[in-house]
PAFI-314427 format. One line per 2 residues: their letters; for each residue z, x, y of C-alpha. Coordinates in Angstrom, 3 decimals, m for minus. Each point is the difference from the previous one (the first is absolute). Last residue first. Example, Ala and Ser with C-alpha at 12.3 -4.5 7.8 and 13.67 -1.06 7.14 Angstrom:
2
sa> 7.140/13.670/m1.060 | 0.660/m1.370/m3.440
//
This chain:
390
vm> 32.485/21.496/m8.935 | m2.834/2.168/1.269
ls> m3.393/m1.676/0.330 | 0.319/m0.264/3.782
qv> m2.186/m2.532/1.793 | m2.794/0.092/2.570
sa> m1.958/m3.002/1.296 | m3.510/m0.114/1.381
rl> m2.383/m2.508/1.541 | m3.729/0.346/0.447
va> m2.148/m2.589/1.810 | m3.477/m0.500/m1.409
ps> m3.012/m1.475/1.788 | m1.471/3.527/0.299
hp> m1.803/0.650/3.274 | 1.822/3.254/0.839
fq> m0.554/1.514/m3.440 | 0.507/3.754/0.412
rg> 2.440/m0.234/2.908 | 1.939/m2.960/m1.427
fa> 0.243/1.609/m3.457 | 1.228/3.246/1.543
ri> 2.656/m1.881/1.975 | 1.208/m1.831/m3.128
ir> 0.094/3.226/m2.032 | 1.896/1.831/2.725
ec> 2.473/m2.899/0.283 | 0.575/0.083/m3.763
iq> 0.740/3.733/0.059 | 2.350/m0.434/2.966
rg> 1.945/m2.747/m1.786 | 0.339/2.208/m3.087
ne> 1.249/2.939/2.055 | 2.588/m2.304/1.588
yt> 1.205/m1.156/m3.434 | 0.162/3.582/m1.186
aq> m2.820/1.589/m1.980 | 0.796/2.315/m2.917
pl> m2.303/m1.999/m2.309 | m2.147/m2.716/1.651
ll> m1.338/m2.475/m2.590 | m2.458/m2.441/1.567
vf> m0.609/m3.655/m0.950 | m3.295/m1.583/0.996
qs> m0.460/m3.709/0.696 | m2.665/m2.709/0.325
as> m1.146/m0.740/m3.579 | 3.360/1.137/m1.337
cr> 1.773/3.241/m0.969 | m2.801/2.389/0.884
aa> 1.321/3.489/m0.641 | 1.031/3.092/1.965
ad> 1.609/3.371/m0.753 | 1.393/2.836/2.145
gq> 0.295/3.651/m1.025 | m3.516/0.767/1.226
rl> 0.882/m1.250/3.469 | m1.089/m3.316/1.483
hs> m2.449/m0.514/2.864 | m3.367/0.385/m1.785
li> 0.969/m2.135/m2.989 | 1.354/m2.772/2.193
ig> m3.086/m0.142/2.232 | m2.329/m0.234/m3.004
ql> 2.107/m2.766/m1.533 | m0.033/m1.889/3.291
nd> m3.791/m0.170/m0.037 | m0.024/m1.344/m3.571
mc> 2.713/m2.522/0.882 | m1.886/m1.153/3.086
rd> m3.231/m0.483/m1.969 | 1.790/m1.983/m2.696
ls> 1.738/m2.157/2.603 | m3.239/m0.734/1.836
hr> m1.799/m0.986/m3.227 | 2.845/m2.289/m1.094
pl> 0.397/m1.755/3.340 | 3.245/1.018/1.743
aa> 3.076/m2.129/m0.627 | 1.579/m1.484/3.100
er> 2.659/1.782/2.053 | m2.029/m0.648/3.148
es> m0.848/3.673/0.562 | m1.036/0.378/m3.614
av> 2.043/1.767/m2.667 | 0.052/3.350/m1.822
sl> 3.371/1.288/m1.220 | 1.257/3.581/m0.223
la> 3.207/0.421/m2.024 | 1.830/3.319/0.343
ih> 2.162/1.768/m2.570 | 2.848/2.381/0.669
lp> 1.696/2.907/m1.751 | 2.627/2.157/1.683
eg> 1.160/3.222/m1.694 | 3.304/m0.013/m1.904
sr> m1.347/2.470/m2.557 | 1.154/m1.750/m3.171
ga> m0.608/m3.542/1.184 | m3.290/1.111/1.550
mr> m1.245/1.097/m3.425 | 0.981/m3.297/m1.578
vm> m1.556/m1.976/2.823 | m3.172/2.105/m0.324
sh> m0.366/m0.855/m3.683 | 0.450/m3.726/0.547
ci> m2.416/0.093/2.926 | m2.633/1.791/m2.102
ir> 0.372/m2.636/m2.714 | m0.426/m2.781/2.572
ff> m3.136/1.663/1.371 | m1.395/0.156/m3.519
dy> 0.269/m3.771/m0.298 | m1.436/m0.471/3.509
ec> m3.165/1.956/m0.615 | m0.319/3.423/1.607
ll> m0.986/1.750/3.207 | 1.666/3.417/0.351
ag> 0.173/1.097/3.607 | m2.344/2.314/1.859
pr> m2.263/2.830/m1.145 | m1.583/0.409/m3.440
pp> 0.125/2.665/m2.691 | m0.618/m1.521/m3.455
er> 3.263/m1.125/m1.632 | 1.208/1.965/m3.027
lr> 1.376/m2.249/m2.732 | m3.030/0.142/m2.268
el> m0.310/3.784/0.331 | 3.698/0.455/m0.758
lt> m0.334/m2.136/m3.131 | m3.007/1.994/m1.154
dp> 1.893/3.264/0.479 | 3.058/m1.362/m1.824
sv> m2.211/m1.029/m2.944 | m0.780/m3.626/m0.678
sr> 0.880/m2.369/m2.836 | m2.339/m2.856/m0.821
pd> 1.441/m3.495/0.580 | m2.319/m0.912/2.892
ld> 0.831/m3.635/0.758 | 3.518/0.892/m1.144
rr> 1.721/m2.075/2.675 | m2.415/m1.886/2.244
ve> 0.653/m3.259/m1.815 | 3.769/0.402/0.328
hy> m0.442/0.749/3.699 | m2.067/m3.175/0.318
lt> 2.667/m2.027/m1.794 | 2.559/1.240/2.540
rl> m2.370/m0.978/2.811 | m0.169/m3.509/m1.469
pd> 3.786/m0.207/m0.239 | 0.385/1.265/3.619
sp> m2.265/m2.705/1.427 | m3.501/0.725/1.268
mv> m0.269/1.113/3.655 | m0.577/m2.310/2.948
gl> m2.646/m0.471/2.727 | m1.306/m3.231/m1.499
ha> m3.741/0.585/m0.279 | m0.380/3.791/0.296
ll> 3.326/0.982/m1.577 | m0.369/m2.460/m2.846
re> m3.617/0.959/m0.598 | 0.810/3.736/m0.144
qf> 2.969/m0.614/m2.284 | m2.151/m2.074/m2.356
ae> m2.718/2.673/m0.191 | 2.624/2.633/m0.813
yv> 1.676/m2.244/m2.568 | m3.218/m0.792/m1.874
qa> m1.026/3.685/0.142 | 3.255/0.979/m1.678
ae> m0.629/m2.520/m2.777 | m3.499/1.422/m0.544
er> 1.412/3.507/m0.307 | 2.666/m1.207/m2.400
rd> m2.253/m1.734/m2.519 | 2.531/0.456/m2.813
lh> m0.571/m3.608/m1.138 | 3.673/m0.735/0.686
ll> m0.478/1.507/3.476 | m3.057/m2.180/0.545
aa> 2.092/m3.077/m0.790 | 2.774/1.112/2.360
mr> m2.493/0.700/2.807 | m1.610/m3.420/m0.430
rq> 3.403/m1.699/m0.014 | 1.172/1.828/3.126
cl> m3.190/m0.741/1.928 | 0.215/m3.669/m0.960
ee> 3.640/m0.132/1.104 | m0.917/1.610/3.328
rn> m2.454/m2.675/1.151 | m2.009/1.619/2.809
pf> m3.420/m0.118/m1.714 | 0.292/m3.654/m1.089
le> m3.502/m0.793/m1.325 | m0.712/3.577/m1.111
la> 3.583/0.235/m1.270 | m0.640/m2.977/m2.275
qg> m2.893/1.813/m1.678 | 2.055/3.164/m0.371
al> 2.985/m1.889/m1.421 | m2.336/m1.665/m2.510
ea> m1.574/3.271/m1.111 | 3.320/1.837/m0.318
sq> 1.579/m2.870/m1.944 | m2.975/m0.270/m2.334
tw> 0.235/3.721/m0.779 | 3.788/m0.186/m0.272
rg> 0.204/m2.694/m2.657 | 3.500/1.092/m0.992
qe> 1.044/m3.547/m0.916 | 2.716/m0.076/2.666
el> m2.507/1.424/2.479 | m2.514/m2.763/m0.650
qp> 2.728/m2.600/0.527 | 1.111/1.697/3.226
lv> m3.605/m0.142/1.304 | m0.612/m3.690/m0.776
al> 2.478/m1.576/2.429 | m0.962/2.275/2.920
at> m3.667/m0.674/m0.750 | 0.624/m3.746/m0.043
ql> 1.814/0.079/3.331 | m2.770/2.117/1.538
ya> m2.792/m2.256/m1.290 | 1.815/m3.107/1.260
lq> 0.301/1.672/3.400 | m3.736/0.700/m0.032
ld> m0.675/m3.623/m0.843 | 2.105/m1.236/2.911
ea> m1.617/2.473/2.410 | m3.515/m0.964/m1.116
vs> 0.772/m3.693/0.558 | 1.207/0.743/3.522
aa> m2.949/2.265/0.782 | m2.443/m2.670/m1.193
wp> 1.564/m2.603/2.299 | 0.276/2.411/2.924
fg> m3.673/1.103/m0.105 | m0.437/3.743/0.533
dl> 1.016/0.539/m3.636 | m3.443/m1.219/m1.080
gp> m1.421/3.352/m1.122 | 1.468/m0.116/m3.487
lf> 0.485/m3.602/m1.197 | 3.433/0.428/m1.627
gg> 0.952/3.470/m1.172 | m1.419/2.880/m1.983
ry> m0.352/m0.826/m3.679 | 3.016/m2.352/m0.407
la> m0.844/m0.902/m3.595 | 1.392/3.245/m1.422
la> 3.327/m0.743/1.705 | 0.131/m3.491/m1.490
al> m0.849/1.251/m3.506 | 2.717/2.657/0.255
gq> 2.512/m2.664/0.985 | m1.080/m2.267/m2.838
sl> 0.418/2.791/m2.550 | 3.406/0.875/1.414
qe> 1.012/m3.657/m0.135 | m0.939/m0.163/m3.683
es> 1.766/3.287/m0.805 | 3.164/m1.142/1.694
aq> 1.772/1.015/3.201 | m0.342/m3.121/2.123
ga> m1.976/m0.415/3.237 | m3.551/m0.141/m1.355
qr> m0.509/m3.759/m0.289 | m0.336/m0.640/3.745
cl> m2.424/2.917/0.292 | m2.180/m1.438/m2.766
sq> m0.292/m3.329/1.813 | m0.808/1.670/3.318
fr> m2.751/2.108/m1.579 | m1.532/m3.005/m1.776
ev> 0.050/m1.900/3.290 | m1.761/2.852/1.791
dl> m2.477/0.508/m2.873 | m1.076/m3.617/0.372
va> m1.181/m2.050/m3.010 | m1.915/m3.155/0.893
pv> m0.539/m3.469/m1.422 | m1.817/m2.349/2.408
qp> 2.266/m2.971/0.776 | 1.571/1.758/3.010
nw> m3.286/m0.206/1.966 | 0.478/2.411/2.900
qc> 0.929/m2.121/2.989 | m1.254/m0.652/3.548
rg> 1.309/m2.427/2.585 | m1.522/m1.790/2.968
er> m0.220/m3.344/m1.761 | m1.459/1.329/m3.233
tl> m1.336/3.339/m1.226 | m0.064/1.205/m3.612
ll> m1.048/3.541/m0.893 | m0.318/0.505/m3.777
tr> m2.482/m2.713/m0.978 | m2.113/0.294/3.139
ga> m0.319/3.764/m0.395 | m0.559/m0.234/m3.763
ge> m3.131/m2.122/0.496 | m2.165/2.141/m2.265
hl> 2.067/2.563/m1.860 | 2.102/3.047/0.862
hn> m2.541/1.114/2.593 | 0.722/m3.285/1.807
lg> 3.244/1.592/1.172 | m1.887/2.087/2.563
tr> m1.733/m3.056/1.462 | 3.302/m1.884/0.102
ar> 1.642/2.834/1.932 | m2.897/0.211/2.448
hl> 0.313/m3.735/0.691 | 3.753/0.376/0.416
la> m0.576/2.750/2.562 | m2.354/m2.233/1.975
kl> 2.579/m2.793/m0.049 | 2.657/2.459/1.192
sn> m2.183/1.130/2.889 | m0.598/m3.632/0.927
qp> 3.736/m0.678/0.182 | 0.890/3.353/1.585
dp> m2.184/m0.417/3.103 | 1.043/2.636/2.580
ct> 1.502/2.352/m2.669 | 2.814/2.316/1.072
eq> 2.903/m2.370/m0.753 | 1.142/1.875/m3.144
wl> m3.515/m0.055/m1.479 | 0.514/m0.412/m3.718
mg> 3.613/m1.149/m0.229 | m0.286/m2.390/2.919
al> m3.261/m1.381/m1.401 | 1.660/m0.659/m3.359
ee> 2.925/m1.823/1.568 | m2.270/m2.062/2.252
fp> m2.200/m0.953/m2.960 | 3.024/m1.496/m1.757
vp> 0.794/1.346/m3.499 | m0.169/m2.455/m2.901
rn> 2.812/0.843/m2.434 | 0.161/1.233/m3.607
re> m2.613/2.687/0.590 | 2.313/2.131/2.113
li> m0.915/3.323/m1.661 | m3.658/m1.087/m0.298
lr> m0.268/m1.302/3.562 | 1.518/3.159/1.497
al> m2.166/2.308/m2.126 | m3.146/m1.946/0.898
ll> 0.638/0.225/3.730 | 0.972/3.677/m0.112
cl> m3.119/0.939/m1.960 | m2.203/m1.803/2.525
kk> 1.914/1.511/2.894 | m0.469/3.493/m1.380
sr> m3.756/m0.479/m0.036 | m2.104/0.176/m3.148
gg> m0.245/2.815/m2.550 | 2.235/m1.597/m2.592
ia> m1.164/m3.568/0.658 | m3.004/m0.595/m2.251
ae> 1.839/m1.825/m2.789 | m0.093/1.777/m3.346
re> m1.707/m0.989/m3.245 | 0.655/1.378/m3.472
gl> 2.735/m2.519/m0.804 | 0.975/m1.610/3.280
ri> 1.087/2.599/2.506 | 1.604/m0.020/3.449
af> 0.559/3.449/1.534 | 2.215/1.572/2.646
gg> 1.263/3.578/m0.135 | 2.995/2.093/m1.044
lm> 2.007/m3.113/m0.801 | m1.843/m3.229/0.874
qi> m1.862/m0.688/m3.260 | m0.939/m3.488/m1.127
ql> m1.120/m0.835/m3.544 | m1.303/m3.572/m0.072
td> 0.466/m1.989/m3.198 | m3.163/m1.770/m1.247
dm> m0.143/1.930/m3.288 | m3.532/m0.250/m1.350
//
């Protein structure tokens, strides 16, 4: 029987010897953390004080005895591999503990790191190694232990290695026209790095080559929503341009003039037009052209939500304030006006035919109405008005 241990730390934690597995998977987080640390640093004896500091972070009244009890449990679980395995694998001497480096072991973490290091060059062999590394990742380092600084640090390093490898592999797949693999890999990486624009762009491009336009559009729309919610910014102009290319010809069937008119007709509704920021920009461009011919004034207003102390509001408070402010805006603007969220904490308003003073008055009415309707809101509203005319 092969006496090489197979040790998994990516996507879960398991120690196997042939058909047998150590009884540690369902045990405490601290037990898994202790074994993982000793295995990854098996070439040096680790002082008890260092291990106790990692495990209890100065919250344990008697860390030395607690560590000894944890080591006993670890040895008991390892004995499921074979009789006496616990004593063979976990060595203790002079206040230090070490995983026996003489016992042969294959670690998925070390295999992953080795493959990542070999995947940087654009060749078929490196591409194969990069794909093998990414397939090995399987969901991150020791899931559930990211509350411990040591595990979180290792997980962050491995996740960065995954990202760098994915970004090296994706262009190679694209050059070879392997669009299905490219779309799948970019999607998997985007789940781990949901705000990474390059991954969104590469997944959309791959789906576009596969003629999966609707799916590509959904990728962008979900990405834009995340970016606005988490970072308060819009996607870049190149990514929005790709989105408009994706949206083009989604429904290539011709339509009659009556059908077209029916699709364009807006249902009757009071108040201003609320739209997404990209469409707001198009409306502004059109209105500027019209105002340039007529000579009528055209202004925009920016309403910003902040706290009294200029600090950022908590996420849930900001979202509630923005929803409340949206209702106030729609009820106080005219039908010819338009509004859009342009960041996580701001609305932009388009005010056709309004002078600068009119715009200031409109913003003041909105601010007063918000204060009356939500007197206990933690938000402070600020407004600025600018002319769109050159």
